[in-house]
C-alpha positions in Angstrom: -45.3 -4.3 -11.0 -41.8 -4.2 -9.5 -41.0 -2.0 -6.5 -38.5 -0.1 -8.6 -41.2 0.7 -11.2 -43.7 1.7 -8.5 -41.1 4.1 -7.0 -40.4 5.5 -10.4 -44.1 6.2 -11.0 -44.5 7.7 -7.5 -41.6 10.1 -7.9 -42.7 11.1 -11.4 -46.3 11.8 -10.2 -44.9 13.6 -7.1 -42.8 15.8 -9.4 -45.7 16.7 -11.5 -47.7 17.5 -8.3 -45.0 19.9 -7.3 -45.5 21.7 -10.6 -49.2 21.8 -10.0 -48.7 23.2 -6.5 -46.6 26.0 -8.0 -49.5 27.1 -10.1 -52.1 26.5 -7.3 -50.1 28.9 -5.1 -50.2 31.5 -8.0 -54.0 31.3 -8.0 -54.3 31.5 -4.2 -52.0 34.6 -4.1 -54.0 36.2 -6.9 -57.2 35.5 -5.1 -56.0 37.0 -1.8 -54.8 40.1 -3.7 -58.2 40.5 -5.4 -60.1 40.0 -2.2 -57.8 42.4 -0.3 -58.2 45.0 -3.1 -62.0 44.7 -2.9 -62.0 45.0 0.9 -59.7 48.0 0.9 -62.0 49.7 -1.7 -65.1 49.0 0.4 -63.4 50.1 3.7 -62.2 53.3 2.3 -65.7 54.3 1.3 -67.2 56.9 3.6 -70.2 54.8 4.3 -70.0 51.2 3.4 -73.7 50.7 4.1 -74.6 53.1 1.3 -73.3 50.7 -1.3 -76.0 49.2 -3.3 -76.2 45.4 -3.4 -76.0 45.6 -7.2 -72.6 47.5 -7.0 -71.2 45.0 -4.6 -72.4 42.2 -6.9 -70.6 43.8 -9.9 -67.4 44.1 -7.9 -67.6 40.5 -6.8 -68.4 39.4 -10.4 -65.4 41.3 -11.7 -63.2 39.6 -9.0 -64.6 36.1 -9.9 -64.1 36.7 -13.6 -60.5 37.6 -13.0 -60.0 34.4 -11.0 -61.6 32.3 -13.7 -59.3 33.9 -16.3 -56.3 33.2 -14.0 -57.4 29.6 -13.5 -57.7 29.1 -17.3 -54.3 30.7 -17.8 -52.7 28.4 -15.2 -54.2 25.3 -16.8 -52.8 26.5 -20.2 -49.4 27.1 -18.6 -49.4 23.6 -17.0 -50.3 22.0 -20.3 -47.6 24.0 -22.1 -45.0 23.1 -19.5 -45.8 19.4 -19.7 -45.7 19.4 -23.5 -42.4 21.3 -23.5 -40.8 18.8 -21.1 -42.1 15.8 -23.1 -40.4 17.4 -26.2 -37.2 17.8 -24.1 -37.3 14.1 -23.2 -37.8 13.1 -26.8 -34.9 15.4 -27.8 -32.7 13.9 -25.1 -33.5 10.4 -26.2 -32.7 11.3 -29.8 -29.3 12.8 -28.7 -28.5 9.7 -26.7 -29.3 7.5 -29.6 -27.1 9.5 -31.9 -24.3 9.5 -29.3 -24.5 5.7 -28.9 -24.4 5.3 -32.7 -21.4 7.5 -32.9 -19.6 5.8 -30.0 -20.3 2.4 -31.5 -18.8 3.5 -34.8 -15.5 4.5 -33.1 -15.3 2.4 -29.9 -14.1 -0.9 -31.5 -11.1 0.5 -33.2 -10.2 2.8 -30.3 -10.5 0.1 -27.7 -8.4 -2.2 -29.8 -5.7 0.4 -30.2 -5.9 1.4 -26.5 -5.3 -2.3 -25.6 -2.3 -2.5 -27.9 -1.0 0.8 -26.6 -1.3 -0.3 -22.9 0.3 -3.7 -23.4 3.1 -2.5 -25.7 6.2 -2.4 -23.4 8.9 -3.7 -25.6 9.2 -1.0 -28.2 8.8 2.7 -27.6 8.5 3.3 -31.4 5.6 0.9 -31.6 3.9 2.5 -28.6 4.3 6.0 -30.3 2.8 4.6 -33.5 -0.2 3.4 -31.5 -0.4 6.9 -29.9 -0.4 8.6 -33.3 -3.2 6.3 -34.5 -5.2 7.0 -31.4 -4.8 10.7 -31.8 -6.2 10.5 -35.3 -9.1 8.3 -34.1 -10.0 10.7 -31.3 -9.7 13.6 -33.7 -12.2 12.0 -36.0 -14.5 11.1 -33.1 -14.3 14.7 -31.8 -15.1 16.1 -35.2 -18.2 14.0 -35.7 -19.3 14.6 -32.1 -19.0 18.3 -32.6 -21.4 18.0 -35.6 -24.2 16.5 -33.5 -27.3 18.7 -33.2 -27.2 19.9 -29.6 -30.3 21.6 -27.9 -29.6 24.4 -25.5 -30.4 22.4 -22.4 -27.7 19.9 -23.4 -24.9 22.4 -24.0 -23.1 21.9 -20.7 -23.2 18.1 -21.1 -21.8 18.3 -24.6 -19.1 20.7 -23.5 -18.0 18.1 -20.9 -17.8 15.3 -23.5 -16.1 17.6 -26.0 -13.5 18.3 -23.3 -13.1 14.6 -22.7 -12.5 13.8 -26.3 -10.1 16.8 -26.7 -8.1 15.7 -23.6 -7.9 12.1 -25.0 -6.6 13.5 -28.3 -4.1 15.7 -26.4 -2.9 12.8 -24.3 -1.9 10.7 -27.2 -0.5 13.7 -29.0 1.6 14.5 -25.9 2.8 10.9 -25.6 3.9 10.8 -29.3 5.8 14.0 -28.7 7.4 12.5 -25.5 5.7 15.0 -23.1 6.4 14.7 -19.4 4.7 12.0 -17.4 3.1 14.6 -15.0 1.5 16.4 -17.9 0.1 13.2 -19.4 -1.2 12.1 -16.1 -3.0 15.5 -15.6 -4.6 15.1 -19.1 -5.8 11.6 -18.2 -7.4 12.7 -15.0 -9.1 15.7 -16.6 -10.4 13.5 -19.4 -11.9 11.1 -17.0 -13.5 13.8 -14.9 -15.0 15.5 -18.0 -16.5 12.2 -19.2 -18.0 11.5 -15.8 -19.5 15.0 -15.7 -21.0 14.3 -19.1 -22.7 11.1 -18.0 -23.8 12.6 -14.7 -25.4 15.6 -16.4 -27.3 13.3 -18.9 -28.5 11.2 -16.0 -29.6 14.3 -14.0 -31.5 15.8 -16.9 -33.3 12.6 -17.7 -34.3 12.1 -14.0 -35.5 15.7 -13.6 -37.6 15.6 -16.8 -39.1 12.2 -15.9 -40.1 13.6 -12.5 -42.4 16.2 -14.0 -43.8 14.5 -17.0 
């Protein structure tokens, strides 16, 4: 087993332990509250010695029963959390697969046109023609991306990528309409930032989910 794999397993297990600690703390706090309540009840009695052993046993039994119920509830919550996060990972992987498929369907033509657009320096008309074609390609890409099924926890990431594709479309539309260089440069920077945010958010989500599952 590689060091990288061992570290991955360690941090994943550590993350799940953190979740278990959260529920363990819940049990401990509940236990302290129950014991405190029992002690206060006993101490407020006029004569604690007058309490029958049977009565104290009942109070202790009630406290113990409540703790058992809490413990079972915590175990159920842990199992539910783990299952929910596994479902999120599966949903994330399905989204990434659909996104890769969509990107593969469009990337060849877009990259080819971008290369021609970037290297065309002899004719402004030819460059504008490439820009018009790229605007159409990004418009189609954006339309199909917007139709992807997006779970709620991926909404921010998808907004970033949607913004990236929109800015790319606006860039080539602006170029074909002879917009100012400063405006086009601003669109290019915003597009790149949006796409980086999209990739960063996907990576963050995947790491966080793997840590606790």
